[in-house]
Residue frames as qw, qx, qy, qz and C-alpha x, y, z in Angstrom:
[[0.000, 0.884, 0.468, 0.000, 0.00, 0.00, 0.00],
 [0.296, -0.794, 0.105, 0.521, 2.78, 2.47, 0.88],
 [0.404, -0.139, 0.597, 0.679, 4.49, 1.72, -2.41],
 [0.215, 0.612, 0.668, 0.364, 1.28, 2.41, -4.33],
 [0.129, -0.932, -0.267, 0.209, 0.80, 5.69, -2.52],
 [0.384, -0.594, 0.315, 0.633, 4.38, 6.76, -3.26],
 [0.343, 0.077, 0.689, 0.634, 3.98, 5.96, -6.94],
 [0.142, 0.744, 0.641, 0.123, 0.73, 7.90, -7.14],
 [0.183, -0.700, -0.044, 0.689, 2.39, 11.29, -6.69],
 [0.568, 0.692, 0.402, 0.191, 1.81, 13.43, -9.73],
 [0.265, -0.541, 0.234, 0.763, 4.06, 15.72, -11.74],
 [0.611, 0.734, 0.263, -0.139, 2.74, 17.39, -14.89],
 [0.518, -0.314, 0.474, 0.639, 5.45, 17.09, -17.51],
 [0.192, 0.120, 0.664, 0.712, 3.57, 17.56, -20.71],
 [0.411, -0.006, -0.101, -0.906, 0.32, 19.44, -20.40],
 [0.820, -0.185, -0.447, -0.306, -0.95, 15.95, -19.66],
 [0.639, -0.641, 0.356, -0.231, -0.51, 14.16, -16.34],
 [0.699, 0.389, -0.584, 0.137, 2.74, 12.22, -16.39],
 [0.809, -0.579, -0.020, -0.096, 3.32, 10.05, -13.36],
 [0.518, 0.527, -0.529, 0.418, 6.71, 10.14, -11.67],
 [0.765, -0.541, -0.301, 0.175, 7.70, 8.62, -8.34],
 [0.158, 0.830, -0.259, 0.468, 9.74, 11.11, -6.38],
 [0.725, -0.225, -0.449, 0.472, 12.43, 10.55, -3.82],
 [0.172, -0.932, -0.040, -0.317, 12.20, 13.35, -1.32],
 [0.638, -0.737, 0.191, 0.113, 14.95, 14.54, 0.94],
 [0.668, 0.629, -0.302, 0.258, 18.14, 15.20, -1.02],
 [0.796, -0.231, -0.284, 0.483, 21.35, 14.41, 0.75],
 [0.065, -0.956, 0.105, -0.264, 22.69, 17.27, 2.85],
 [0.787, 0.070, -0.345, 0.506, 26.34, 17.16, 3.74],
 [0.235, -0.917, 0.126, -0.298, 27.72, 18.99, 6.76],
 [0.732, 0.109, -0.471, 0.480, 30.93, 18.87, 8.73],
 [0.470, -0.876, -0.045, -0.097, 31.59, 19.96, 12.29],
 [0.621, 0.394, -0.380, 0.561, 35.01, 21.19, 13.14],
 [0.594, -0.788, -0.148, 0.066, 36.15, 21.65, 16.71],
 [0.498, 0.588, -0.296, 0.565, 39.09, 23.90, 17.36],
 [0.639, -0.534, -0.355, 0.424, 40.96, 24.18, 20.65],
 [0.137, 0.876, -0.007, 0.462, 41.49, 27.80, 21.55],
 [0.674, -0.704, -0.004, 0.223, 44.30, 29.02, 23.80],
 [0.090, 0.909, -0.398, -0.085, 47.63, 30.79, 23.83],
 [0.023, -0.578, 0.811, 0.083, 50.38, 28.64, 22.33],
 [0.693, 0.045, 0.688, -0.212, 48.06, 25.66, 21.89],
 [0.039, -0.136, 0.802, 0.580, 47.98, 23.56, 18.76],
 [0.638, 0.268, 0.169, -0.702, 44.70, 23.66, 16.92],
 [0.306, -0.029, 0.929, 0.208, 43.74, 20.24, 15.65],
 [0.580, 0.392, -0.037, -0.714, 41.58, 20.15, 12.55],
 [0.685, 0.119, 0.716, 0.061, 40.25, 17.14, 10.78],
 [0.113, -0.099, 0.633, 0.759, 40.59, 16.87, 7.04],
 [0.562, 0.242, 0.053, -0.789, 37.46, 17.89, 5.15],
 [0.726, 0.152, 0.663, -0.101, 35.40, 14.96, 3.96],
 [0.246, -0.057, 0.692, 0.677, 35.95, 13.95, 0.34],
 [0.432, 0.204, -0.115, -0.871, 33.42, 15.40, -2.10],
 [0.625, 0.223, 0.709, -0.239, 30.41, 13.28, -2.77],
 [0.011, -0.175, 0.694, 0.699, 30.46, 12.17, -6.39],
 [0.669, 0.223, 0.053, -0.707, 27.22, 12.16, -8.34],
 [0.707, 0.035, 0.706, 0.002, 26.11, 8.66, -9.25],
 [0.052, -0.246, 0.664, 0.704, 26.92, 7.84, -12.83],
 [0.670, 0.287, -0.007, -0.685, 24.12, 7.71, -15.35],
 [0.754, 0.023, 0.656, 0.003, 23.19, 4.16, -16.43],
 [0.117, -0.214, 0.705, 0.666, 24.09, 3.04, -19.93],
 [0.662, 0.263, -0.114, -0.692, 21.50, 2.87, -22.69],
 [0.305, -0.172, 0.937, -0.008, 20.44, -0.76, -22.82],
 [0.345, 0.442, 0.825, 0.072, 17.40, -0.78, -25.07],
 [0.030, -0.037, -0.341, -0.939, 15.19, 1.18, -27.40],
 [0.333, 0.490, 0.632, -0.500, 11.63, 2.39, -26.98],
 [0.092, 0.154, 0.655, 0.734, 9.67, 2.45, -30.22],
 [0.384, 0.186, 0.194, -0.883, 6.66, 4.71, -30.55],
 [0.526, 0.275, 0.794, -0.131, 3.60, 2.53, -31.30],
 [0.526, 0.782, 0.231, -0.243, 2.76, 4.80, -34.24],
 [0.803, 0.205, 0.241, 0.505, 6.29, 4.54, -35.62],
 [0.158, 0.970, 0.061, 0.176, 7.05, 8.23, -35.25],
 [0.068, 0.801, -0.518, 0.293, 10.28, 7.98, -33.22],
 [0.866, -0.160, -0.419, 0.220, 12.60, 5.85, -31.15],
 [0.168, -0.828, 0.347, -0.408, 14.35, 6.78, -27.89],
 [0.477, 0.266, -0.782, 0.302, 16.94, 4.95, -25.83],
 [0.747, -0.589, -0.202, -0.234, 16.03, 3.23, -22.57],
 [0.003, 0.672, -0.631, 0.388, 18.51, 3.72, -19.74],
 [0.513, 0.041, -0.850, 0.110, 19.48, 0.49, -18.02],
 [0.205, -0.250, -0.792, 0.518, 17.08, -0.42, -15.22],
 [0.243, 0.086, 0.087, -0.962, 14.57, 2.30, -16.05],
 [0.340, 0.398, 0.818, -0.238, 10.87, 1.52, -15.87],
 [0.061, -0.013, -0.522, -0.851, 8.85, 2.09, -19.04],
 [0.213, 0.548, 0.758, -0.283, 5.18, 3.04, -19.11],
 [0.089, 0.340, 0.436, 0.828, 2.86, 5.23, -21.15],
 [0.038, 0.559, 0.552, -0.617, 0.51, 7.99, -20.05],
 [0.413, 0.774, 0.209, -0.432, -1.98, 9.42, -22.55],
 [0.817, 0.546, 0.102, 0.155, 0.03, 7.92, -25.42],
 [0.186, 0.856, -0.425, 0.228, 3.29, 9.53, -24.24],
 [0.817, 0.011, -0.503, 0.282, 6.16, 7.34, -23.02],
 [0.387, -0.833, 0.271, -0.287, 7.38, 7.76, -19.46],
 [0.825, 0.151, -0.439, 0.322, 10.76, 6.30, -18.57],
 [0.347, -0.827, 0.211, -0.388, 11.89, 6.67, -14.98],
 [0.237, 0.427, -0.793, 0.365, 14.62, 5.61, -12.60],
 [0.531, -0.303, -0.789, 0.049, 13.65, 2.93, -10.07],
 [0.292, -0.401, -0.536, 0.683, 13.79, 5.51, -7.26],
 [0.138, 0.844, 0.511, 0.086, 11.91, 8.09, -9.30],
 [0.342, -0.677, 0.008, 0.651, 14.62, 10.74, -8.99],
 [0.046, 0.433, -0.470, -0.768, 14.95, 11.19, -12.77],
 [0.578, 0.441, 0.683, -0.072, 12.46, 10.64, -15.56],
 [0.013, 0.343, -0.423, -0.838, 12.09, 11.52, -19.20],
 [0.546, 0.534, 0.619, -0.186, 9.44, 11.62, -21.89],
 [0.197, -0.022, 0.530, 0.825, 9.02, 12.58, -25.54],
 [0.342, 0.658, 0.483, -0.466, 6.22, 14.89, -26.65],
 [0.357, 0.225, 0.588, 0.690, 5.31, 15.72, -30.24],
 [0.162, 0.682, 0.294, -0.650, 3.91, 19.06, -31.36],
 [0.570, 0.544, 0.506, 0.351, 2.62, 19.77, -34.89],
 [0.270, -0.066, 0.145, 0.949, 3.89, 22.79, -36.78],
 [0.331, 0.575, 0.281, -0.694, 1.48, 25.66, -37.36],
 [0.704, 0.484, 0.515, 0.069, -0.19, 25.14, -40.75],
 [0.398, 0.916, -0.003, 0.040, 1.48, 28.19, -42.28],
 [0.228, -0.811, 0.534, 0.073, 5.04, 27.29, -41.23],
 [0.895, 0.336, -0.292, 0.014, 7.58, 25.06, -42.94],
 [0.669, 0.158, -0.454, 0.567, 10.62, 25.72, -40.77],
 [0.485, -0.848, -0.211, -0.029, 11.06, 26.98, -37.23],
 [0.251, 0.714, -0.419, 0.502, 13.73, 29.24, -35.78],
 [0.394, 0.021, -0.750, 0.530, 15.36, 28.66, -32.40],
 [0.243, -0.041, 0.346, -0.905, 12.93, 31.14, -30.86],
 [0.707, -0.037, -0.318, -0.631, 10.04, 29.24, -32.43],
 [0.657, -0.004, -0.748, 0.095, 11.28, 25.96, -30.95],
 [0.124, 0.012, -0.638, 0.760, 11.44, 27.53, -27.50],
 [0.472, -0.018, 0.070, -0.879, 7.90, 28.86, -27.95],
 [0.743, -0.022, -0.557, -0.370, 6.69, 25.39, -28.97],
 [0.486, -0.010, -0.776, 0.401, 8.31, 23.87, -25.88],
 [0.098, -0.004, 0.456, -0.885, 6.75, 26.49, -23.60],
 [0.617, -0.021, -0.182, -0.766, 3.33, 25.97, -25.17],
 [0.711, -0.005, -0.689, -0.141, 3.58, 22.19, -24.79],
 [0.556, -0.150, -0.687, 0.444, 4.75, 22.15, -21.17],
 [0.075, -0.437, 0.131, -0.887, 3.13, 25.34, -19.86],
 [0.712, -0.489, -0.242, -0.441, 0.64, 23.43, -17.71],
 [0.715, -0.057, -0.541, 0.439, 3.48, 22.12, -15.55],
 [0.441, -0.850, -0.269, 0.106, 3.36, 23.67, -12.09],
 [0.325, -0.851, 0.186, 0.368, 5.61, 26.72, -12.02],
 [0.793, 0.220, 0.350, 0.448, 7.14, 25.79, -15.38],
 [0.076, 0.938, -0.148, -0.304, 9.69, 28.35, -16.57],
 [0.868, 0.332, 0.127, 0.347, 11.98, 27.92, -19.55],
 [0.407, -0.680, 0.205, 0.574, 15.47, 29.38, -19.67],
 [0.329, 0.741, -0.348, -0.471, 17.38, 30.72, -22.69],
 [0.963, 0.255, 0.076, -0.038, 18.07, 28.20, -25.47],
 [0.355, -0.603, 0.617, 0.359, 21.45, 26.71, -26.25],
 [0.708, 0.522, -0.267, -0.393, 21.78, 25.95, -29.97],
 [0.746, -0.180, 0.620, 0.165, 22.83, 22.46, -31.02],
 [0.010, -0.467, 0.551, 0.691, 24.75, 22.75, -34.28],
 [0.354, 0.144, -0.663, -0.644, 22.29, 22.15, -37.10],
 [0.434, -0.204, -0.871, -0.103, 20.01, 20.06, -34.93],
 [0.473, -0.698, -0.504, -0.186, 17.67, 22.01, -32.69],
 [0.061, -0.666, 0.339, -0.662, 18.09, 23.61, -29.27],
 [0.531, -0.243, -0.731, 0.353, 18.57, 22.63, -25.65],
 [0.273, -0.647, -0.053, -0.710, 16.44, 24.46, -23.09],
 [0.235, -0.031, -0.782, 0.577, 16.90, 24.43, -19.32],
 [0.445, -0.536, -0.341, -0.632, 13.73, 24.66, -17.27],
 [0.047, 0.074, -0.757, 0.647, 12.57, 24.83, -13.68],
 [0.545, -0.423, -0.451, -0.567, 9.32, 24.03, -11.93],
 [0.236, -0.302, 0.688, -0.617, 7.92, 22.85, -8.64],
 [0.500, -0.210, -0.814, -0.210, 5.89, 20.00, -7.23],
 [0.392, -0.322, 0.385, -0.771, 3.24, 20.43, -4.55],
 [0.491, -0.141, -0.857, -0.076, 2.04, 17.40, -2.63],
 [0.461, -0.620, -0.622, 0.125, -0.78, 17.85, -0.16],
 [0.268, -0.958, -0.102, -0.017, 0.02, 20.40, 2.52],
 [0.743, -0.291, 0.142, 0.585, 3.79, 20.04, 2.15],
 [0.021, 0.791, -0.185, -0.582, 5.79, 23.03, 0.88],
 [0.765, 0.629, -0.073, -0.119, 6.44, 23.00, -2.88],
 [0.735, -0.355, 0.429, 0.388, 9.54, 21.05, -3.88],
 [0.252, 0.740, -0.366, -0.504, 11.78, 22.37, -6.68],
 [0.820, 0.156, 0.508, 0.212, 12.29, 20.28, -9.80],
 [0.166, 0.788, -0.332, -0.491, 14.34, 21.08, -12.88],
 [0.777, 0.098, 0.573, 0.242, 15.66, 19.60, -16.07],
 [0.017, -0.439, 0.468, 0.767, 16.29, 20.19, -19.73],
 [0.718, 0.526, 0.379, -0.253, 14.38, 19.94, -23.00],
 [0.290, -0.240, 0.659, 0.652, 15.91, 18.92, -26.32],
 [0.535, 0.643, 0.359, -0.415, 13.76, 20.35, -29.13],
 [0.154, -0.303, 0.653, 0.677, 14.18, 19.68, -32.82],
 [0.648, 0.450, 0.079, -0.610, 12.04, 19.79, -35.94],
 [0.253, -0.100, 0.890, 0.365, 11.56, 16.89, -38.31],
 [0.004, 0.410, 0.767, 0.494, 9.16, 17.48, -41.17],
 [0.296, -0.578, -0.252, -0.717, 5.86, 18.84, -39.87],
 [0.743, -0.589, -0.320, -0.010, 6.49, 17.82, -36.25],
 [0.029, 0.724, -0.510, 0.464, 8.57, 19.17, -33.37],
 [0.820, -0.186, -0.524, 0.134, 10.06, 16.46, -31.15],
 [0.228, -0.750, 0.315, -0.534, 10.51, 17.46, -27.51],
 [0.739, -0.082, -0.608, 0.279, 12.63, 15.27, -25.26],
 [0.327, -0.762, 0.170, -0.534, 12.09, 16.40, -21.67],
 [0.621, -0.010, -0.670, 0.408, 14.26, 15.26, -18.75],
 [0.436, -0.738, 0.011, -0.515, 12.98, 16.01, -15.24],
 [0.631, 0.048, -0.640, 0.436, 14.89, 15.47, -11.99],
 [0.542, -0.817, -0.199, -0.011, 14.54, 16.06, -8.29],
 [0.122, -0.908, 0.392, -0.083, 17.38, 17.69, -6.37],
 [0.760, -0.378, 0.524, 0.074, 18.91, 14.27, -5.73],
 [0.757, 0.221, 0.509, 0.345, 19.52, 13.68, -9.46],
 [0.247, 0.938, 0.011, -0.242, 20.27, 17.17, -10.77],
 [0.263, -0.652, 0.605, 0.374, 23.91, 16.23, -11.40],
 [0.510, 0.071, 0.817, 0.260, 22.74, 13.65, -13.96],
 [0.470, 0.736, 0.336, -0.353, 20.60, 15.95, -16.10],
 [0.190, 0.762, -0.441, -0.435, 23.39, 17.13, -18.43],
 [0.158, -0.272, 0.924, 0.218, 24.57, 13.58, -19.10],
 [0.452, 0.374, 0.785, -0.198, 21.01, 12.36, -19.55],
 [0.464, 0.773, 0.147, -0.406, 19.99, 14.94, -22.13],
 [0.138, 0.672, -0.624, -0.374, 23.22, 14.42, -24.07],
 [0.227, -0.136, 0.960, 0.090, 23.02, 10.62, -24.04],
 [0.433, 0.470, 0.735, -0.226, 19.31, 10.42, -24.76],
 [0.353, 0.760, -0.047, -0.543, 19.32, 13.17, -27.37],
 [0.089, 0.497, -0.762, -0.406, 21.72, 11.11, -29.47],
 [0.192, 0.099, 0.976, 0.026, 19.30, 8.15, -29.35],
 [0.436, 0.575, 0.420, -0.551, 16.21, 10.10, -30.41],
 [0.149, -0.123, 0.729, 0.656, 15.70, 8.98, -33.99],
 [0.574, 0.471, 0.243, -0.624, 12.94, 9.65, -36.48],
 [0.664, 0.167, 0.679, 0.263, 12.39, 7.13, -39.30]]
């Protein structure tokens, strides 16, 4: 029962409800140093603890194929795969990082989109996410843009929790493909690697 309740927490990723289990309580590191004070006394200090390394991102171990044959995206090793309202949801076992692919049609009077247009399409697609705010785009040579974003998650009476991630947006034909990576504070260090690794696996037949 507790597991079902934990998995029922909701995070809107795509203007549709995309389910993501969240691990709350990021690790907080602190160190206490005690110094002996006194004239002519030797102050003993312990060495600072070694930095905590971010866990490495799993390797891509499979491929998700869109049932309608519109795209393929890599599956990170150990990630759980499900679909919500026809959109794929791939998430880490602990729910700290998840990703999805959304498709947006081009306006009928447009054949090609600029970087600013791609950002606008991403904002329009994900604007229903709680507190969703997109940052400035980073061009990817000849192949779309990368957009950082922030948001928040409110659960019951608890204070809102920050979430963040990146979007990889690119146009193919009359569709814009939007790969969104979302992470809690515990997995923020993996976002850059995730968007780079997964972006290279996003293929359109």
